[in-house]
Each structure stands twice: as structure tokens, then as C-alpha cells.
C-alpha positions as CSV (number, residue, x, y, z in Angstrom):
1,M,-15.4,-12.5,-28.0
2,N,-18.6,-14.6,-28.5
3,L,-18.0,-18.2,-27.7
4,D,-20.0,-21.4,-28.1
5,I,-18.9,-23.8,-25.3
6,I,-18.7,-27.3,-26.7
7,K,-17.5,-29.4,-23.7
8,Q,-15.5,-29.3,-20.5
9,L,-12.0,-30.6,-20.8
10,S,-10.8,-30.6,-17.2
11,R,-12.4,-31.0,-13.8
12,T,-9.6,-29.4,-11.9
13,S,-10.1,-26.3,-9.7
14,N,-9.5,-24.1,-12.8
15,K,-12.3,-24.8,-15.3
16,V,-11.1,-25.6,-18.8
17,C,-13.5,-25.8,-21.8
18,L,-13.4,-26.4,-25.5
19,A,-15.3,-23.7,-27.4
20,K,-15.7,-22.2,-30.9
21,N,-15.4,-18.5,-31.6
22,E,-17.6,-16.5,-34.0
23,K,-15.3,-17.6,-36.9
24,G,-15.8,-21.3,-36.1
25,M,-12.3,-21.7,-34.8
26,S,-11.8,-24.1,-32.0
27,V,-10.3,-22.5,-28.9
28,V,-9.7,-23.4,-25.2
29,V,-11.1,-21.3,-22.4
30,K,-9.6,-21.5,-19.0
31,K,-11.1,-19.8,-16.0
32,Y,-8.9,-19.4,-12.9
33,Q,-9.8,-19.2,-9.2
34,D,-6.3,-18.1,-8.3
35,I,-5.0,-14.9,-10.1
36,K,-1.4,-15.8,-9.2
37,T,-1.7,-19.1,-11.1
38,L,-3.2,-17.2,-14.1
39,N,-0.3,-14.8,-14.2
40,I,2.3,-17.6,-14.0
41,E,0.6,-19.7,-16.6
42,T,0.2,-16.7,-18.9
43,T,3.9,-15.9,-18.7
44,I,4.9,-19.4,-19.4
45,L,2.5,-19.9,-22.3
46,N,3.7,-16.6,-23.9
47,Q,7.3,-17.6,-23.6
48,L,6.9,-21.2,-24.9
49,S,4.6,-20.2,-27.7
50,V,7.4,-18.1,-29.2
51,S,9.4,-21.3,-29.6
52,G,6.3,-23.2,-30.8
53,Y,5.9,-25.5,-27.9
54,A,2.7,-24.2,-26.3
55,P,-0.6,-22.9,-27.6
56,K,-0.8,-19.1,-28.3
57,I,-3.0,-16.9,-26.1
58,I,-5.7,-15.3,-28.1
59,E,-7.4,-13.2,-25.4
60,M,-7.2,-12.8,-21.7
61,G,-9.2,-11.1,-18.9
62,E,-9.0,-10.7,-15.2
63,D,-9.7,-14.3,-14.4
64,F,-9.5,-16.2,-17.7
65,I,-7.4,-16.8,-20.8
66,I,-8.4,-18.0,-24.3
67,Y,-5.8,-19.9,-26.2
68,E,-5.6,-21.8,-29.5
69,Y,-6.7,-25.4,-29.5
70,I,-4.0,-27.9,-30.6
71,E,-5.6,-30.9,-32.2
72,G,-3.3,-33.8,-31.6
73,D,-2.9,-36.9,-29.5
74,L,-2.5,-37.0,-25.7
75,L,0.9,-38.2,-24.7
76,K,-1.0,-40.5,-22.3
77,D,-2.8,-42.2,-25.1
78,K,0.3,-42.7,-27.3
79,F,2.2,-44.0,-24.3
80,L,-0.5,-46.6,-23.5
81,L,-0.7,-47.7,-27.1
82,Y,3.0,-48.2,-27.5
83,T,3.5,-50.0,-24.2
84,M,0.5,-52.2,-25.0
85,S,2.0,-53.1,-28.4
86,D,5.7,-53.2,-27.3
87,N,6.5,-50.5,-29.8
88,V,10.1,-49.7,-28.7
89,D,10.7,-47.3,-31.5
90,G,7.5,-45.4,-30.7
91,L,8.4,-45.2,-27.0
92,I,11.9,-43.9,-27.7
93,R,10.4,-41.3,-30.1
94,L,7.9,-40.2,-27.5
95,A,10.7,-39.9,-24.9
96,N,12.7,-37.7,-27.3
97,E,9.7,-35.5,-28.0
98,L,8.9,-35.0,-24.3
99,S,12.6,-34.4,-23.5
100,I,12.9,-31.6,-26.1
101,F,9.8,-29.9,-24.6
102,L,11.2,-30.2,-21.0
103,Q,14.6,-29.0,-22.0
104,I,13.1,-25.9,-23.6
105,F,10.8,-25.4,-20.6
106,Y,13.8,-25.5,-18.2
107,T,15.4,-22.6,-20.1
108,L,12.6,-20.3,-18.9
109,E,13.3,-17.8,-16.1
110,D,12.5,-18.5,-12.4
111,N,13.9,-22.1,-12.4
112,Y,10.4,-23.5,-12.7
113,I,9.6,-27.2,-12.8
114,L,6.3,-28.8,-13.7
115,K,6.2,-30.6,-10.4
116,D,2.9,-32.6,-10.9
117,I,3.7,-34.7,-14.0
118,S,0.7,-36.1,-15.9
119,F,0.9,-37.3,-19.5
120,D,-2.6,-35.8,-19.8
121,N,-1.0,-32.4,-19.9
122,F,1.0,-33.0,-23.1
123,I,-0.2,-33.1,-26.7
124,I,1.8,-34.8,-29.5
125,K,1.2,-33.3,-33.0
126,D,3.5,-33.7,-36.0
127,G,6.3,-35.1,-33.9
128,R,6.3,-32.2,-31.5
129,C,5.3,-32.2,-27.8
130,Y,3.2,-29.3,-26.5
131,G,2.7,-28.5,-22.8
132,I,-0.9,-27.4,-22.1
133,D,-1.2,-27.1,-18.3
134,Y,1.0,-25.3,-15.8
135,D,-1.2,-25.1,-12.7
136,S,1.4,-26.9,-10.6
137,V,4.6,-25.2,-11.6
138,E,7.0,-24.1,-8.8
139,E,10.6,-23.5,-8.3
140,G,12.6,-26.7,-7.9
141,M,15.2,-29.1,-9.3
142,Q,14.8,-30.8,-12.7
143,Y,15.4,-34.3,-11.3
144,T,12.1,-33.9,-9.4
145,D,10.3,-33.7,-12.8
146,I,12.3,-36.6,-14.3
147,A,11.4,-38.8,-11.3
148,G,7.8,-37.7,-11.8
149,V,7.9,-38.8,-15.5
150,I,9.4,-42.2,-14.5
151,A,6.8,-42.7,-11.7
152,Y,4.0,-41.8,-14.1
153,A,5.4,-44.2,-16.7
154,V,5.5,-47.3,-14.4
155,T,2.1,-46.6,-12.9
156,N,0.3,-46.0,-16.2
157,C,1.9,-48.4,-18.7
158,A,-0.4,-50.9,-20.4
159,G,1.7,-54.0,-19.6
160,S,4.3,-54.9,-17.0
161,I,6.7,-52.1,-16.0
162,Y,9.3,-53.6,-18.3
163,S,7.2,-52.3,-21.3
164,A,8.0,-48.8,-20.2
165,F,11.7,-49.4,-19.8
166,P,12.7,-48.1,-23.3
167,F,10.9,-44.9,-22.7
168,I,12.4,-44.5,-19.2
169,K,15.9,-45.3,-20.4
170,R,15.8,-42.7,-23.1
171,I,14.5,-40.0,-20.7
172,L,17.4,-40.7,-18.3
173,T,19.9,-40.7,-21.2
174,N,18.6,-37.4,-22.6
175,F,19.0,-35.7,-19.2
176,R,22.3,-37.5,-18.4
177,Y,20.9,-39.3,-15.3
178,Q,21.2,-42.8,-14.1
179,M,18.3,-44.4,-12.3
180,I,20.3,-44.4,-9.0
181,D,20.5,-40.6,-9.3
182,V,16.7,-40.2,-9.0
183,I,15.5,-43.4,-7.3
184,N,14.8,-41.7,-4.0
185,E,12.7,-39.1,-5.7
186,V,10.9,-41.8,-7.7
187,R,10.0,-43.5,-4.4
188,I,8.5,-40.2,-3.1
189,C,6.4,-39.9,-6.3
190,L,5.2,-43.5,-6.1
191,N,4.3,-43.1,-2.5
192,S,2.2,-40.1,-3.4
193,S,0.4,-41.8,-6.2
194,K,-0.7,-44.7,-4.0
195,K,-1.1,-46.9,-7.2
196,I,1.8,-49.3,-6.5
197,I,1.5,-51.8,-3.6
198,N,5.0,-53.2,-3.6
199,I,7.1,-50.1,-4.2
200,D,10.4,-51.7,-3.1
201,S,10.0,-54.4,-5.8
202,V,9.3,-51.8,-8.5
203,L,12.3,-49.7,-7.4
204,N,14.6,-52.7,-7.5
205,D,13.4,-53.5,-11.0
206,L,13.9,-49.9,-12.1
207,L,17.5,-50.1,-10.9
208,L,18.1,-52.8,-13.5
209,I,18.1,-50.1,-16.1
210,D,21.5,-49.0,-14.9
211,D,23.0,-52.4,-15.4
212,K,24.3,-52.9,-19.0
213,K,24.0,-56.6,-18.5
214,N,20.2,-56.2,-18.4
215,E,19.8,-54.5,-21.8
216,K,17.3,-57.2,-22.7
217,F,14.7,-55.5,-20.5
218,L,14.9,-52.5,-22.8
219,Q,13.7,-54.5,-25.7
220,K,10.6,-56.0,-24.1
């Protein structure tokens, strides 16, 4: 396939570029350093694309795949916008869209989790969340990912952490967790991110989500 490379999309160890094919169609080219990662990601993309929650693979080789380009909004950008504007309805909608994707992902074989959660790796288009990167998948427990979602939310919201509470509350509800169930794993994620100075204070605030008397925080 003849491709015209437009720009690089990712600076991770596996090079990802946006390109156009000979028909002028936008595609994504991903070149791998680790063949094991290529095989795992190819399997996941093929399984999820059947359900319509991942881009379809167009072509693959010994160390690369080419898949369709989904033109939408990064979950990261929508999350920032909604926390900046205190758009509670928008945050709840995003949480539902991400939850649906995760629930479908967890039905795949091998008990995979995403492990390294980043909202850069999800695209929102027409009310559907698509996963576009599976470099870090491994076998594990789902609550590890849920904790990763929460940790990402509190470290990347546009305002105070309270602005992310409606999103976090809906994620917990959708997976039938309370904050106390995942708080230790959230601590691990926050320690790893090194973006929060007073982690104990943040964790104490997060535990307020479990207290029904503090529903006001979910409306801020």
C-alpha cells in the first residue's frame, strides 16, 4: 500500500503516524518494536472492531499494522472542557460512554486490563467511545483500571478535583464499586503519576463521594 505520511501522532516506543492511502483515505500506521505487543494489539483490535468499539485493521505486516482513522474528539479534551465549564451532564455522559467501552473490553479473552490509563487513548465520536491504544495491556483485575481512571481524572481535571466528582461517581456506579473499594489502588496510581503533592488530602476528599450527605460535591 502506497502511503503519504502526514504527521506523527505518538512519541511512544511504537511509532504511530497519520497517513493517506492512494485513494485519499486517512489511515493510521503503527510500527512496533516488540512483536508480542503487535500480536496482542492486533487480536484486541480485531475483536473490538467486530463490536464497533475499535478501528478496523486494513493491512498488517511483520512489524506494523494499518488501521482506519476515526475522526472524533479525544476523551481527554472533552473531559477538560466539561470540568472547566462544570458541565455535569456532559461528564456523566462521558463516564457512561467510557464505561460501555470498558465493559465490552473486559468481555475479551485472557482477562486483560488496560493497566496504563490515559484519556489520550480514547476517541469519542457520535456518542461512542473507541479505544485506540493497547500497548500496556496485561492480565489483571478490573478495579486496577477503575482506579487508574479515577487517578487520571483527579490529576487532569481543569478545575478543583470536585469538578471531576460527577464523572468519578458515575464510573464507580457503573461498575458497582464504592470509592473505599478502590482507594488503595488509587493511591498507588497517584504515587506513580507524581502529579499530586498532598495525596492523603486528595484521597480523603475522594472518600466523600461515598457519603450520601455530600451529594453537593457531585453538583459542583
